[in-house]
N, C-alpha and C positions, 0 to 999 in steps of 0.2 A: 400098683394101681388098686383102687378101692375094691374090696371083695364084691360089693353090690354091683359095681360096674362090670366086673369080670363075669358074674352070673348073668347080668343083663345082656352083655355082648355075645354070650355063648348060646343064647336062645335062637331059634330059627327065625328068619325074617317075618314069617307069618304071625309069630307070637311075640314079636319085638315091640313091647309096650312098656310104659313106665312101671317099674316093679310094684309100687304100692297100689296102683290101679289094677294091675294084672291080678294081684292077690285079692282084689275086691275088698279092700279095707273098709269095713262097714262103718266105722267111726268117721273116717275121712269123707266117705260118700254121703253120710248123714249130714255132715256139716255143709258140704257143697250143695246138697239137695235142698237145704232150707234157705240158701242165699237168694235174695230177690233179684238176681241178675242172671243173664244167660252166660253160662261158663262152659267153654269147650276146650279140649286139648286136641291139637291137630298136628300131624307129622309133616315132614318137609314136602310130601307129595299131596298135601291138602286132605289126607284121609283122616277121618274122625277116630280118635282113640277113646275119648270120653266126652260126654255131654250131660250136664245136670238136668234135674227135673224141670227147672224154669225154661231151659232151652228146648226140651223135648215136648213139653205140653202142647204148644201150638201145632206141632206136627202129629200129635196123637200117636206117638211111637215110643218104643222102649229102646234102651241103650243098645241091647243086642241086635236090634234091627238096623241101626245106623253105623255101628262100629265097623271100621274098615272101608266105609263108603266115602265118596267125595263130599266135603263140607258144602261147597257152593251148589252142588247138585241136590243134596238132601234138604238143605235149609232154604235155598232161594230159587231152585229150579234152573240155575244157570249151567250151561255146558262147559263154561270156562270160568276161572277165578272171578269173583265178584268185582265190580267196578271200584268198590271202596276198600278192597282187601289190601292190607299192608303186611301180611304175614311173611312174604318173601323178603321184604325190607328188614323185618325183625331178625330173620334167620341170617341174612347177609351181614347186618351190622352187629348182631349179637347184643343188642340192647333194646330195652322196652321202647314202645312207641305209643302215641295217642292219636286217635283219628276221630273225626266227626262226619256223619253222613246223614242223608235224608232219604226216607222211604215211606211209601204209602201203606198203612196198615188198616184193613177194613174200611177203605175209602177215605181215611183221614191221614194227613201228612204228619209224620213224627220225625223228631231229630234224635239221633243216637250217638252215644259216646262209646268208642271201642278202645279198650286198654289191652295191649298185647305184650306178653312177657316171654322171653326165651327160656327154655328149660336147659340148664347146663349140668354136665357131669364132669367135675374137676376141670381139666384143660381141654376137654373135647369140645368140638363145635356143637352148637345147639341143634338137636335133632327134632325137637318139638317146641310148640308154642302154646301158651295158655291165653285164651281170648276171653275177656270179660266185657260184655255189652250191656249197657243200661240205657233206658229211655230218659233223655234229658230235655224233652220238649218244653217243660215248664221253665227251664233255665234260659231258654232262648228268648223268653219274653223280656228278660232284664239284662242279660249279659251279651257282650259282643264276641261270641264264640265263632271261630272260623269254621265254615262248612266246606265240604269237599265232594266233588263228583268226578271220578276218574282222576285226571291230572289237573283239573280245574278246582281251585279253592279260593275262598275270599272271606274277609271279615265284613265287607261292605253290606249294609242293610239292603241296598238295592238288589243284591244277588239272592236274597232270601226267596223272592218270588220266582227267580230263574230256577233255583234248585227244586222248588216245589213243582214247577211246571215239568221239569225233567223227570221227576219222580212219577207224576201223574200221566205224562204223555208217552213214556218210554215204550209201553206195550200196546199203545193204540196205533191204529192204522193211519191216523190223520196226518196229512202233510204239515210240515212246520217251516216257518220262515224266520231265519236268524239274521238280525241286523247288528252291525258293529263295525267300528273303524278297523283298518288293517292292523293285525296283530293283537286283537282283543280276545281271541280264543274261540272264534266261531267253529273252527274245525274240531277243537277239543270238545265243545258242547255236542256237536253232531256225533262224534265218536262215542261220547258218554251215552247218548240216547240209544245208539246202536248196541253198545256192549252190555247195557243193563236190560236189554229187551230179549225176547225169545228169538229174535233174528240174529243174535250174536254169532251163531255157528255158520251163518251165511255171509257172502261177501259184503265188504264195505268199500265203496268207490266214490272218489271225488271227480266230478266232471267239470272242467273249466269251460264255461259257455262262451260262444262267439256269435256275432251277428251274421256271419257268412251262411249262405243257403246250404252248404254242405254239412252244416252242423245238424240238420234234421236227420240225415242218414246215419251220422255218428251217434246220435242220441236215440232216435225213435225208429230208425230203420230196422229191417229184418235181422241185420247183424249188429245193430246198435247196442249201446251199453245197457239200455233198458231191459232188453231180453237176456243179456249175458249175466246179469246179477239177480235173477228171479228170486224173490223172497228175501233179498238182502236190503241194504240201505244205499240209496243213491243221493249224493250231495251235489246239487247244481250250484257251483260257485259263480257269483256275479250273474245271477239268473236274468237280470234286466238287460244283459247284452244280447240275449236272443231276440230275433226279429219278432214283431208283434204277431205275425202270421204263425211262426213256430210256437210262440207262447200260447196262442189260441188252441193249436193242435195239442200241445202239452196239457193244457187245462182240460180239454175234452177227454184225453186219455186218462188223466188222474181221476176225473169224475166217474169214469166207468171201469176203473181197474178192479181186478179180482183179488182174491186172497193171496195168490202166489206172485203178485206184482211187487216190485221193489217199493220200499218206504221212501218217499220223496222229502228231502230237506233242501229248501232254497236258502241261499245266503247272499248277502250283499253288504258293501261298505256304506251304502246310502240308506237313509231312513225311508220307510215305506211311504210316508206322507209326501216326501219330495218326489219320489218315483211316480206316484199317482198324479201329482200336479203337473209334472213334466211329460206325462204320457208315455213313460218308459215301461210301464207294466200294464198288460191288458187286463180288462175287467174280468174276463173269464178265468184267467190264471189267478188273479188276486183273490177271487171268491173261494178258490181251493184252499187258501191259507188263512182265510178270515177267522179270527178268534184264536188262532194258534201262532201268535207272533212273539218273538223273543228279542229284546234289545240288550246288548252287552255294553255296559258303560266303559268309556276309555279309562286308561290307568290314571290320568290326571284327576278323575272324579272319585277315585278309590285309593287315595294315597296311604290309607292305613294298611293296605296290602303290600306296599313297597318293601318294608323291612323283611317280612316273611318270604316274599318272592325272591328278593336279593340273596337271602341266606340259603334258600333252597337251591338256587343256581350255583352258589359258591360250593356247597356240599356236593352237588352233582359233578361239577367240573373237577373238584378235588379227587373224587372217586375215579373218574375216567382218565384224568391226565396226570395225577400225582402232584398237582400244584400245592405249594406250601400254604396258600391263602386259606384262612379260616373265618375271617370276618372283615367288615369294613372299618376303617379308622374313623375317628370323629369327623374329620374333614370330608372324607368320602361319603359318610352318612348324610352330612349336610347337603352335599351335591345331589345325592340320591333324592332327597325330599324336596329340593328346590326345582329340579328340572321338570319340564312338562311332559317328557316322554311321548313325543308325537307318534313314534313307532310302536307305542304300547308295550305289551309283554315281550313281543319278539325283539324289539330294540333293547329292552332291559336285559334279556337273556344274552344277547350278542355282546353287550358292553361288559357285563359281569364276566363272561367267558374270556373276553380279551384281557380284562384286568387280572384275572386269575393266572392266565398264561404268562403275563409279564411280572407277576408278583415275585418279590425276592424274600418275603418274610410272611409271617402269619397274618399280617394286616395289609389290606389293600389301601394304599395311601391316597390314591387319586383316581378319579374317573375321567376319561377323555371325552367329556360332553361339553357342548358350547354354553357354558354358564360361568359367570364370574364368581370367584370365591368371596365370601362375605367376611369382613373383619369381625373378630370375636366381640368387640365392643359395640358393634351394630346389630349383633345377632338377635338379642331380646327385642330390640326396637322393631326389627323387620318381622319377627314372628308375630308380635302384637298387631302390627299393621295388616299382615296377611290374614290373621285370625278374625280381625274386625271386618275386613272385606268379605270374608267367607260368611260370617254371621249375617251381615247385611243382605247378601245374595239369598241366603236361606229364608230369611224373614220376608223378603219381598216375594219369594216364590210361594210361601204359605200365607201371605197377607197377614202377618203378625201373630199367627197361631203358634204359641210357644210349644205346646205339646207336639204338634205336627213337625215343628222345626227340630225338636229333640229326636223324634223318630227318624226323620230324614237324614240327620247328621250322624246318627248312631250314638248320641250322647244321652245321658240320663236327664230327666226333667230338671232335677236340682242343679246339675252342672250347667245346663242351658240357661237357667234363671240366673245363676251366679255370673256367667260370662256376659249375659245381656246387661246386668248391673255394672260389671267391671268396665264395659265400654260405653256406659251411659246411653244405652239404646232403649227406646220406649216402643214396645210392640204395637201400641195403638196407632203409632204414626205410619205403620206399614199396611194398615187395613184399607187405605185409600187406593192402593195399587191393584189393578186388575190384570191378571196374567192370562193371555189368550192360550 
């Protein structure tokens, strides 16, 4: 075994730190200190071993004041690992990972890129990770970079605002209303709001609402869930199922709740507009959520996320079940992109898991979804037809504004102009349409 490693392992646990850093190599620290990125070395228990000047300056602290303390506590004030943290994944996989996340800095939303590398000593498992974080907000203006909050990630432009709202609203007391079809990730968003807030150390509870009168006692009674999770987060699933009388009582309680009351998040599969029109939501309750509404688009509207999500589920299933599957075949990939996925992410996860369990090789040859396979000679024709229909729908929605169409679709302006010319579409013809 390497002599450095022997010396390293003979040290007491309290002083068990990377040798070069322990000896305070001035040349190495001088280099790291001048880097315009936040650089940290963290051990397997999330304790800080090293942090450079760029990382420590916002805290107004010195290295000796943070060494040995929890990274998430010192840098972000969280009692548990950060919602965007992937250090454990790096330690488990023993390979570098890249992550993107959104945070509010001095009242302004910023996008960050996090590069995490494991530190290895010969054949030993990695005991430490190096994290390099840089502000890449300017890149998000032109590149379609995937963002992530907790277990929710997306490349879809429509999710940009969702991630910004999560970043801004996490530590606020305001109730939030989440809308989205079944399986779109409403519970993941609710949990992300909870985990990145100061309420993370308190309970997180999902309450399935019912119209029955007994629901009042279960929800708002003296022994109800409201009182049981004081200071935590209470998610009211399908909140419109509550009777209007209970909704009014709930709205009254939310309007006068104290600092130790639970944070309320309402969720429903229906759009708030239809709930109001049908009289399923009381005016008093709706006013509690006004201006704090989130809509999660269905998977069919964010197809660019399908490949990443499918691969993520393949890797997860492989890790837990030992499946030989590593990727989708060309045929399975075509099926993936053609299917509408009415059950959204939940259906996709179940189908990928089933396919992995049945896989006999590294490739998943076929997905058991109700869609006809497309002959290869018809593939280009079908893609062109689908793309043209998509462009027409976008142009109708923005009344021919090419720049807005590019932003809405996630394409660059030049690409949008090229595709419009390819299909002989004239933006001026769409200005006559008025979308309500």
